[in-house]
Phi, psi and omega in degrees: 000133183284156179301321181296320179292323179295319180295321179295318180292322180295319179295322180295315180296322180298314181294325179295319180298314181294324178293316178296322179296319178295319179297321179296317179297320178296319179292329182290334183225099185293333183282347185287142180290169177297142181288149179266125180251124178283140182212137182292344176281350179240087183289348176213145183226126173282125194273346193310307185282353177268356184274142158266139187241136179225127178266130177243087188302324184262352180071029183269345185286131173264165180296324180300315180293319180302321184283322187273326188283130179260355185258011180284147186279067176291143178237147179280134178282137180253353186250148174298324178235104176301131184223118183246010179063215179278108184222136178263358182283161168271132181243130178254144177228141176217153175206145177266125181251123181249145178284141175240220176279080187224143174267161177297125181205165178272124178247146180236139175254122179248130168252103192271049174220095191283007182260009177284135184290314182222132177225123179238137178241129176241129177243120182244130178218135181055037175077009178227154180281114183260345182203141175216120179234138179235126177209193183135167182278004167267000178248148177303148183297329181293344180282352182288141181298327176227130182288099183210153183295328173265176178274114187236122183240132171281140178273112185275349183286164175282111186284358176271356177233158182297149172206165183239137177254132173240133181234123178250125182231147177204139178202159177265353177259220177275140185252112174230147180229079175278084185262137179220138178259124186238145157292145185302317181296320180293323180297320179298318179296313181297318182297319178296320179295323181286328184287333182299307179295328178295317178296320178296320181297306181291330176294318178295318177299319181293320179297315179296324179296312180295322179298312181286334174295320177296318179294321179301314180292337182280315187248346175053053175254139189294332180302321181290327177296314178299321180294320178296319177299319179298313182296319180297316180293325176297318177296320179299314181295318181291323176298320178290316183294327180266357175088357182290326181299312181291329182285320189245332189260316182221059186296339182255356186261086180291330179295313180290327175301325179286326187264338192300322183295314181292318179296314181297318179297320179295318180290331173298314179299316180300311182291326177297315179298314180295318180295316180299316181298318183281315186294319181271358180052052184295327180298329181276317187267327184224069184298330180284339181274340187294325183299326179292315177299316180299322180300314182286332174298313179296317181297319180291324176296318177297320180297321179297319180290315182294333180297341179282340185236336183272162179300143182298320184301320181288313188286327179292324176295318179295316181296318179295319177298314177298320181298317180296319181291311185292320177297322177294317178296321178297319179294318179295317179297326176296318177297319178297317179293323177298317178296326179279001178066037171290129191306315187270002185298320179301318176300315182299315181295316180298315182295311183287334177296314179294314182295318182297323179295314179295319181294320179293320178297319178295316181296317180293325177294315181293331177282352180089008182273337177235146178289160179280115176229179178298320183290320180288332183275322186243004180299321180293322177296314179299314180295322182292325177295312178299320181297313181299319180294312182296317180293325176296319175297318180297318179295320177295318177297323179295322177300315180297317180298315181295322177296318179295316178296321179296318178298315180295322179295317178295321178296318179295318179296320178296316179296318179296320179296319178295318178295320180294319178297317178296319180294318179295321176297320179292320177298316179297318178298315180294326180291342181249001184225153177286133185293328185278312188261341180080005180269165179304144179262190185297324180297312180293328177299315180294329179283328184277332186299319180305320179292327177290321175302316181297321179294321179295318180298320180290326182284337180080005179265203178252148174236151182213139171267119184252125181251125180249124183241139175256092187290340186272357185290337176297317178292321179297317180296318180292330183273311186259346181100158184293325183296314178291323179298320179296317180296319179293321178297320178299319178293320180294322179294319177299320178294317179296322179295320179295319178296319182294324180294331182281343185273136177288144176090350178282120185268158185262141175272338178198160175249127183282170182297329180277005178091351180284158182265150176241100186266005188241143178225146179269128181265300176190154177054240179245037178244134184228151187240146172233159172233125187242137173243121183212163181291332185217165178294324181298319179293324177296316179296322180297320178296316178299320179293321178297321178293318180296317179295319180297328180279348181285341180298135183300148180249131177273127179205124180053047179060023176240147175257110186247139178261113181257088181283160180227153169240131186243121176246138186237131174235125185274136178293134180076321179289322181249348179166156181239019176222165187297311185298318181293314179298319180294319179297319178292322178294325177294322175297317180295324179297317180295323177294318181296326181296333180262001181260176182278323184280343183064016177227132181215146175254138184296143171212150182299329180291339180275347187279097180274007181264349185295309180295320178297321180296316178296322180292318182293332179299312179290321181292325178294320178297318179292319178298325178290318181291327185260013177056043178273348177281155182237151178246125174252159183228129177250126184294148173243123189251123177277113185286341179276313178283343181060049178203158175285123184249349181188177178223151172256128179278128181234131185274140179228144177223110177262096186287142183294330183255310186274356180075208182290123179253123181301145180300327183295338178280309185278335175290319175298319177300318180296324178294321182284334184258358180088001179282352185296329181292306177295329179295317178295320178297321179295317179297313181297317181301311185285321181289318179296319177298317181296313182291322176299321177297317177299319179299320178295333178273002180090006179260097188262099180239146173280161184234130174245129183232132177282137181236138181277160176297331179296327181294333181290345179267358176287135185289329184241028182297315181298313180298323181294319179296312181295325178295318178298317179298317181293320183294324182267001177071031179254126180293143183303329183295345179275353183253137174233124175262132183250132175226146179283162176303318182297320180297321180288327184277344180300315181215089185296323180298315179295320179299313180295323182294326181271317188284328182298309178295326176298315180296318179296328179285349177113353180287135179280147180237127183239141173262117188268156177052041183293136177110340180256351177274183180231094183219163178283127181295328179294337182289339179301324183288342181273333182282147179280067185268151171236348187212147176231128185247113183286134181297144185294340179297334177276343188266326188308313185250033185297329182275352182240344182250104180301324181296319178297322178298319178294319180296314181296318179298317179296319179297317180296315180296318179297316180297319179293324175299330178268012180060039179253144172282140183251126177243134176247123178255161180082024179280112187239005180211159180294323181296317180295318180297315178297322179295321178297319179297318180297329180278354176096015179295147184269312187227142178232153173210150182156182184296335178295328176275301178185147175286163172297131183223160175296166185301317183292322178292326178297316179297320178297319179295318179296319180292320179296317185281337180050052182085028176066054176294328181296322178292320179295327176295322177292334179293338181300327178270337181209109183295131176274000000 
């Protein structure tokens, strides 16, 4: 037999002996797993199903007993990766390794789960221990036999002969043993393949981290800070879970290696809760849901702190439980926000849906409920990458949305400011101009006259205030109606304005945008004023006569020839007065004289003033009428268009004189102001009206009361105390009383107004600004006054359905008042169309002839009983909603 044949036969017999020996060992222990045979065709072997598994609950088994005892309850492993979830037991693994068609080579055993506390490897060959290695994350990293993120052991036995591997594992977290036996060359190839996706994963997280860090520094929004904390904590947990943290960041810190996973998981939960709350604006959209999120935010923060001192086994279970709950709540809140149409909610739901699926698979795997697969091991990494990318897109989209919303908001604010400026300009214009004719009104006339007086003084000539009256317009209005009368008056004013411009010496009250002069001003009713500067009185009279003659020519209107006659009254500056009020009073006397003369032109003289004796007589008679209760109080209902009911009345004073007949309130109230009677007159009105309304309240008729107050009353030292005393004496709560003052009254003495109105307002009395829009006051001052109500002047209301400009003014006034939290009252409502228009513009309360005229108290009660809450008005609403 040749030597080569002998060697071949010897090798065959040797392998046969080892195979028979292996078969005998398998037969001797039925519980033992199948033996592992090394083969050069298998450069790597997954060890799970080759393991026999033994649980040591108390950790009392020594390696000697494990090796010698044949009666221990070894069990065969059925899984590629043994997974026992959260277990405090010591677990032993063994497998018999037999040589196959293998050459001598270096083999490595890898346990690819770096969170095991203790891992021991025993290699037995030929009945003796040839190798023993101890490592784990409770051991310093330098103690590892091979410096690697996983537990990597070199096999020291002769791989051409049988040997046995024993593996002892113990941990306080989840216990998994993904063990694989590699040829060294194959392990290097596999490791390189595994490191590429890991590097890509952490690289993508780092890029997203830097990207969002840049955005945070740019816009400084708290949502990005929470998101950055989340990404950093996610990287920390993944570094710990994959073993990179212990290998590169804290290789000597076994304490932090034990705590990092629980702390990182808790901080992830904390940042997820904070980010979800801020990003989805839960406090704004779901205030009742926020308390639940806040509870888990606090709980996760406490868990992060306790993880530094409490046992890892307890805190990791708590952190994982919190993570599952909070991630689920974040996903639910995203769905809720999506349903509420929150702009970024779809991104949020997509991102958290993917991440939540991966996180749940990882959690279930660590708990032992799912086997270890690629999806359970790397699903969270895959989901977190997609989540980070999607959320970064969402945050970028949110920046764009917020920029667009900010731009639109700024544009809207600019437009509103422009509209408000235009409206204020229009309001100012309306306050200085007549609504019908567009010429300066009495207010602007009083403002313009001082400069004209100054010009006359410098010129050394004469100046005169000329008042032009159209006495026939009362008849025209009664015959043709107010609408036609207004149109005709507008035409007459244009004609008068043209005549005045042609006359020398007629001075201008304002210069228009086109450069033309406006020499005419509206005083009241059908009376208009001019101011003339001339060398002599005769020339002034001649100008007045020329104007009167020019207006006598018949006017064609609606196929009618109408004679619009005029009466011209002249009051000379300094000769008859040196202020506006005196000159106007004298000019009015002259107008009445001119109306009864042939020339229709008259110059004031003291001998012509037939009002002086009457004025002196009326002063005494007014005092007597006040003492003897000869004055009467009428009440005009105020109707709340929203509640559809009468909510109050305005008290209006009446004086039916025995000789002079009905005297308008503006005459005797003005007289009372000039003579000092206004104080007792106001007290009389307050006493009687408060008593009347209190009586109605006792009868079950609960109406509010509005009373006009003069500017003179604001100078009374005890006016506020007197009003509150009257309310208390009659048992009427302050909230039922409203005091009304005009803009002019408030602006005469703002300090006095604030001193009186502020304590009244604090006591509960309502304060209303009357005739708003015809005065001349600073709009900003409205916000300083203690107002509760704004009453639009009737001059803006009369033609609301026919004058678009008035509609714009009223709408602006209502919006401005509502912005200042003021109730808006419109007086002078005389038609259904005007009332409907006011309701459409948002007016709160209306009063006027369309609701009811001012009537005595008994007639008011009869009217209320007849109407039973205004059924007649409601019937009219059927055709036009109020």
